[in-house]
FIFIVO-460575 format. One line per 3 residues: number of its first residue (from 1); their letters; for each residue x, y, z of C-alpha. Coordinates in steps of 0.25 Angstrom, whole numbers, plus 5000, padded with zeros to 4 digits. Example, Ala and Ser with C-alpha at 12.3 -4.5 7.8 and 13.67 -1.06 7.14 Angstrom:
// FIFIVO-460575
1> AS> 5049:4982:5031 | 5055:4996:5029
END
This chain:
// FIFIVO-460575
1> MAR> 5786:5805:5280 | 5795:5815:5285 | 5789:5829:5290
4> HSF> 5790:5841:5278 | 5795:5855:5280 | 5784:5864:5276
7> IQM> 5789:5878:5268 | 5780:5885:5260 | 5783:5898:5251
10> SKL> 5771:5907:5248 | 5772:5921:5241 | 5769:5934:5246
13> PNV> 5762:5944:5240 | 5762:5954:5254 | 5775:5952:5261
16> KGR> 5773:5964:5270 | 5759:5958:5274 | 5764:5944:5276
19> ISY> 5776:5949:5284 | 5768:5957:5293 | 5759:5945:5295
22> ITS> 5769:5934:5297 | 5778:5944:5308 | 5766:5950:5314
25> PAR> 5764:5946:5330 | 5750:5949:5330 | 5745:5941:5319
28> QEN> 5754:5930:5321 | 5750:5921:5334 | 5763:5914:5335
31> LYA> 5774:5921:5329 | 5788:5919:5335 | 5799:5926:5327
34> IYR> 5801:5935:5316 | 5813:5938:5308 | 5816:5948:5296
37> TAD> 5828:5948:5287 | 5822:5962:5280 | 5815:5974:5285
40> NEF> 5799:5978:5283 | 5804:5989:5273 | 5811:5977:5264
43> WSN> 5798:5969:5265 | 5790:5983:5260 | 5800:5986:5249
46> LAK> 5800:5973:5243 | 5784:5972:5243 | 5784:5986:5237
49> ESQ> 5794:5982:5225 | 5787:5968:5223 | 5775:5975:5222
52> QEF> 5781:5985:5211 | 5787:5974:5204 | 5774:5967:5204
55> KRS> 5766:5978:5197 | 5778:5980:5186 | 5777:5965:5182
58> GTE> 5762:5967:5179 | 5760:5952:5186 | 5747:5946:5190
61> GKC> 5744:5940:5203 | 5751:5946:5217 | 5764:5952:5219
64> IEA> 5773:5942:5227 | 5782:5951:5236 | 5789:5940:5244
67> REL> 5787:5925:5248 | 5786:5918:5261 | 5789:5904:5267
70> IIA> 5783:5897:5277 | 5792:5887:5285 | 5786:5876:5293
73> LPE> 5796:5873:5306 | 5794:5859:5314 | 5788:5862:5329
76> VYT> 5801:5858:5334 | 5807:5872:5331 | 5798:5880:5340
79> QYE> 5809:5875:5351 | 5818:5885:5343 | 5819:5899:5345
82> PQQ> 5810:5906:5334 | 5819:5918:5330 | 5831:5909:5328
85> VLE> 5821:5900:5321 | 5817:5910:5312 | 5829:5917:5309
88> DFT> 5837:5906:5305 | 5825:5901:5294 | 5825:5915:5288
91> EEF> 5838:5917:5287 | 5840:5904:5280 | 5832:5911:5268
94> HKR> 5839:5924:5270 | 5852:5919:5269 | 5850:5908:5258
97> YGV> 5841:5917:5248 | 5845:5931:5252 | 5830:5937:5254
100> ECV> 5824:5944:5265 | 5814:5937:5274 | 5805:5938:5285
103> SAL> 5800:5928:5294 | 5792:5923:5305 | 5789:5911:5314
106> HHN> 5777:5908:5317 | 5767:5897:5323 | 5754:5895:5317
109> KRK> 5742:5896:5328 | 5741:5883:5333 | 5756:5882:5333
112> TNY> 5757:5870:5324 | 5765:5876:5312 | 5779:5884:5316
115> HIH> 5783:5890:5305 | 5792:5902:5298 | 5785:5912:5289
118> LIF> 5798:5917:5281 | 5794:5929:5268 | 5806:5931:5260
121> SER> 5808:5942:5248 | 5811:5937:5234 | 5819:5949:5231
124> KLL> 5831:5955:5236 | 5835:5970:5241 | 5842:5976:5228
127> AEP> 5857:5982:5232 | 5853:5994:5226 | 5839:5998:5223
130> EIK> 5836:6000:5209 | 5831:6014:5205 | 5825:6016:5192
133> IAS> 5823:6031:5189 | 5814:6035:5177 | 5822:6042:5165
136> RSV> 5809:6046:5160 | 5794:6046:5165 | 5789:6032:5168
139> FFD> 5775:6026:5168 | 5769:6014:5175 | 5754:6011:5172
142> EAG> 5744:6006:5184 | 5750:5993:5184 | 5764:6000:5188
145> KRV> 5769:5995:5172 | 5778:6005:5166 | 5772:6011:5152
148> RTK> 5779:6019:5142 | 5771:6032:5142 | 5762:6041:5150
151> KEI> 5752:6039:5140 | 5749:6024:5145 | 5746:6028:5160
154> TGE> 5738:6041:5156 | 5722:6041:5157 | 5712:6048:5147
157> DGQ> 5714:6060:5155 | 5728:6061:5153 | 5733:6059:5168
160> VRK> 5740:6045:5173 | 5732:6035:5176 | 5729:6032:5190
163> GCT> 5739:6021:5196 | 5749:6024:5184 | 5763:6030:5188
166> VIK> 5772:6040:5181 | 5786:6040:5184 | 5794:6053:5180
169> KGE> 5808:6055:5175 | 5819:6053:5186 | 5809:6047:5196
172> IYE> 5812:6032:5202 | 5801:6023:5192 | 5807:6010:5199
175> SHF> 5815:6006:5210 | 5819:5991:5216 | 5825:5987:5228
178> FTT> 5824:5971:5226 | 5828:5963:5217 | 5818:5955:5208
181> KDE> 5811:5942:5214 | 5821:5930:5216 | 5813:5919:5207
184> RFK> 5818:5907:5214 | 5810:5909:5226 | 5799:5906:5217
187> GAP> 5803:5893:5212 | 5800:5880:5219 | 5815:5876:5220
190> FLR> 5817:5888:5230 | 5805:5883:5239 | 5811:5869:5238
193> EVK> 5824:5875:5242 | 5819:5883:5254 | 5810:5870:5259
196> EVY> 5823:5862:5259 | 5832:5873:5266 | 5821:5876:5276
199> TDL> 5818:5861:5279 | 5833:5857:5282 | 5834:5871:5291
202> INR> 5823:5865:5299 | 5828:5851:5300 | 5841:5858:5305
205> HIS> 5835:5861:5319 | 5826:5848:5321 | 5834:5837:5327
208> NPE> 5823:5825:5327 | 5825:5820:5313 | 5811:5816:5315
211> QQL> 5806:5830:5313 | 5814:5834:5303 | 5807:5840:5290
214> KVF> 5810:5836:5274 | 5806:5844:5263 | 5794:5837:5254
217> DKN> 5799:5831:5242 | 5787:5832:5231 | 5795:5821:5224
220> SVY> 5793:5811:5236 | 5782:5800:5237 | 5774:5809:5247
223> LPT> 5764:5820:5246 | 5766:5833:5254 | 5756:5837:5264
226> KKI> 5753:5852:5264 | 5753:5861:5275 | 5740:5868:5280
229> GKH> 5741:5883:5283 | 5735:5893:5292 | 5720:5895:5290
232> NPR> 5721:5887:5276 | 5706:5885:5272 | 5711:5872:5265
235> EEE> 5714:5865:5278 | 5706:5853:5278 | 5709:5850:5262
238> IKA> 5724:5851:5265 | 5722:5842:5278 | 5715:5831:5269
241> DNA> 5726:5833:5258 | 5738:5831:5268 | 5730:5817:5274
244> ARQ> 5730:5813:5259 | 5744:5816:5256 | 5748:5810:5270
247> EWN> 5741:5797:5266 | 5748:5796:5252 | 5762:5798:5259
250> RTA> 5759:5787:5269 | 5756:5778:5259 | 5769:5782:5252
253> DMA> 5777:5778:5265 | 5769:5765:5265 | 5772:5763:5248
256> LVS> 5788:5765:5251 | 5790:5757:5264 | 5783:5745:5256
259> GIA> 5792:5746:5245 | 5786:5754:5234 | 5797:5763:5226
262> EAK> 5797:5777:5228 | 5796:5779:5214 | 5782:5772:5214
265> ILE> 5776:5780:5224 | 5781:5793:5219 | 5774:5786:5205
268> IKQ> 5761:5784:5211 | 5763:5797:5219 | 5764:5806:5205
271> AEI> 5753:5798:5197 | 5743:5796:5208 | 5744:5810:5215
274> HDK> 5750:5821:5208 | 5748:5818:5194 | 5732:5815:5198
277> VSQ> 5731:5828:5206 | 5739:5835:5196 | 5726:5830:5185
280> SIR> 5716:5833:5196 | 5721:5846:5197 | 5722:5850:5182
283> KSG> 5707:5844:5180 | 5701:5849:5193 | 5710:5858:5199
286> WMP> 5714:5855:5215 | 5704:5846:5222 | 5708:5841:5236
289> NLF> 5698:5830:5236 | 5704:5825:5224 | 5719:5826:5229
292> RSI> 5715:5818:5241 | 5709:5808:5232 | 5721:5807:5223
295> VSK> 5730:5806:5235 | 5722:5795:5240 | 5721:5787:5228
298> AKE> 5736:5787:5226 | 5737:5782:5241 | 5729:5770:5239
301> FLQ> 5735:5768:5224 | 5749:5769:5233 | 5742:5758:5243
304> NLI> 5740:5749:5233 | 5754:5748:5228 | 5758:5746:5242
307> REH> 5750:5734:5242 | 5753:5728:5231 | 5768:5732:5232
310> GMP> 5769:5723:5246 | 5780:5726:5257 | 5794:5724:5251
313> PKP> 5801:5712:5256 | 5811:5716:5268 | 5824:5718:5264
316> TLS> 5837:5708:5269 | 5850:5711:5269 | 5862:5701:5267
319> IDM> 5872:5710:5274 | 5873:5717:5288 | 5872:5731:5286
322> AEF> 5866:5740:5298 | 5861:5751:5290 | 5853:5745:5281
325> HTM> 5848:5735:5291 | 5842:5747:5297 | 5835:5752:5285
328> RDL> 5829:5739:5282 | 5823:5739:5298 | 5817:5751:5294
331> MIR> 5812:5746:5282 | 5807:5735:5288 | 5800:5743:5299
334> VQD> 5793:5752:5290 | 5788:5740:5281 | 5782:5734:5293
337> EAR> 5776:5745:5297 | 5770:5747:5282 | 5766:5732:5281
340> AIR> 5757:5736:5295 | 5752:5748:5289 | 5748:5741:5278
343> NLQ> 5741:5728:5286 | 5734:5739:5293 | 5729:5745:5280
346> DSV> 5726:5734:5270 | 5722:5724:5280 | 5717:5728:5294
349> LPK> 5711:5740:5291 | 5702:5735:5277 | 5697:5723:5288
352> LKT> 5691:5732:5297 | 5685:5741:5287 | 5680:5728:5282
355> QLA> 5674:5724:5295 | 5668:5737:5298 | 5660:5736:5284
358> ETT> 5655:5722:5288 | 5652:5727:5301 | 5637:5730:5299
361> GIF> 5623:5731:5307 | 5618:5740:5318 | 5624:5731:5331
364> KGK> 5638:5733:5323 | 5641:5747:5327 | 5651:5744:5338
367> ERK> 5658:5734:5329 | 5658:5745:5318 | 5663:5756:5329
370> ALT> 5675:5747:5333 | 5679:5743:5318 | 5680:5758:5314
373> EQI> 5688:5762:5326 | 5697:5750:5322 | 5697:5756:5307
376> QQK> 5701:5769:5311 | 5710:5764:5321 | 5717:5756:5311
379> EKE> 5718:5769:5301 | 5723:5777:5312 | 5734:5766:5314
382> ISE> 5737:5766:5299 | 5739:5782:5299 | 5748:5782:5310
385> RLD> 5756:5771:5306 | 5757:5776:5293 | 5761:5791:5298
388> KLP> 5772:5783:5307 | 5778:5775:5295 | 5788:5786:5292
391> DIL> 5793:5785:5307 | 5799:5773:5307 | 5810:5778:5298
394> KED> 5809:5792:5304 | 5816:5785:5315 | 5828:5782:5307
397> GYP> 5829:5795:5301 | 5822:5793:5288 | 5812:5806:5285
400> DVQ> 5802:5797:5278 | 5798:5784:5271 | 5803:5788:5258
403> AFM> 5816:5793:5263 | 5818:5779:5269 | 5814:5771:5258
406> ATY> 5823:5777:5248 | 5834:5777:5258 | 5831:5761:5261
409> REA> 5831:5758:5245 | 5843:5765:5242 | 5850:5757:5255
412> EAV> 5843:5744:5249 | 5849:5747:5236 | 5864:5748:5242
415> VEQ> 5861:5736:5249 | 5857:5727:5237 | 5868:5732:5229
418> YNR> 5877:5728:5241 | 5872:5714:5240 | 5873:5713:5226
421> SLA> 5887:5717:5225 | 5890:5707:5237 | 5884:5696:5231
424> EWE> 5890:5698:5217 | 5903:5699:5225 | 5901:5684:5233
427> RQV> 5896:5679:5219 | 5909:5683:5213 | 5917:5677:5225
430> KEK> 5909:5663:5224 | 5914:5663:5208 | 5928:5665:5213
433> RRP> 5931:5679:5204 | 5938:5690:5209 | 5927:5697:5216
436> PKP> 5925:5712:5217 | 5928:5719:5230 | 5916:5717:5240
439> PER> 5904:5727:5243 | 5908:5734:5255 | 5898:5734:5266
442> ESV> 5904:5747:5273 | 5900:5756:5260 | 5886:5749:5259
445> RNR> 5884:5753:5273 | 5889:5767:5271 | 5880:5769:5259
448> LRQ> 5867:5765:5268 | 5871:5774:5278 | 5872:5785:5267
451> LQE> 5858:5781:5263 | 5853:5781:5277 | 5857:5795:5279
454> QGR> 5851:5800:5266 | 5838:5794:5269 | 5838:5799:5283
457> QQP> 5842:5813:5279 | 5848:5816:5293 | 5846:5830:5298
460> RRK> 5855:5841:5302 | 5856:5843:5316 | 5860:5859:5317
463> RSF> 5851:5866:5326 | 5853:5882:5326 | 5841:5888:5334
466> DRD> 5838:5879:5346 | 5843:5888:5356 | 5828:5890:5362
469> SR> 5826:5875:5361 | 5815:5870:5371
END
């Protein structure tokens, strides 16, 4: 699998406090850069007006004053000048969406997570403030809601109740310095767009294709793994979840290489994982152990399908086409590797486990220990070879197994169509009919090159802030 970008969005009920936290050298052990497109007064006024609007609306819950993006950067970015990195990423957002931002570039305590915090406003400053002046006395209750008469906010003693407000005629009773919130920032399409924008920006400055990132496609055959935040009380649970997800992803790679259709794997993923997890949540709520059990059973279901399906025959071609030969050779390499892994999984490992089960008695301790070590070594070897399976394809520029298989199947269809057209032409020649023009090999070669380029998704090479590389 290709490495995926991590970009997360959260709501901020206390924007001034959050800005203070991410930009404070005293509170951040590894703070490298800070950048602002607006001053503190902007954020103070934004917080104040957001709270006033929230109070007037009578909505329950917390007032959301702003939003924050956390953008994880590959470690290669530590070689670039931090302030320039931060300004480039912040200005990308500022210019694209036209809202004010404040950002900071950090490392976590162990220096394993290089990342940007980018806080942005959902509102813009009005060109001219909107000031509302009372044409008569205006009354507000304790909740800040406007009422019609003074009587509605007067207590039994005839005095205005504490917390209620009276605005006299001629006084300002409402003012707006900001627009209403931009609703697009609440939607899933916005977050998806931001992920694509920043993943593309990250990749522009990474010359090594193997280090480039991609946005996780929820409609792919893979399951996403979760990021573990600082001091997360569910760290061990998330680690266990991620391990189960990675096992499924490895098995999905094996299924693709084994010739099982992508649509079939997606069908199993939906029926055996998504549908069953949804049913479980509706019935019992979120239960981590049950989730891992569901994923594990789905993985076993897919493994059984791989065993039943068997490896497809190696493809052969009747024409000399170097582009497709390269892809075919890659296909053969990953199939051979998958076959070797299956032999370890289905033959070697079960035999060792059977031997261990049959090695009993008080004098067989050394033999049991030796067999146990062999089993552990084989399990480790299987795990390592599964992890390295996609690397065979990455050497030729494909991001993961799924991308290669999709490209290969399309290319295979192009070549098969060429062969059918050529066979029909030859048949008509033999029957002495006036044959159609024979199919052009060059056009087929061009189509194969196009497919390869699409599958590899070759990165752009632009580098704008490696002035201080080391």
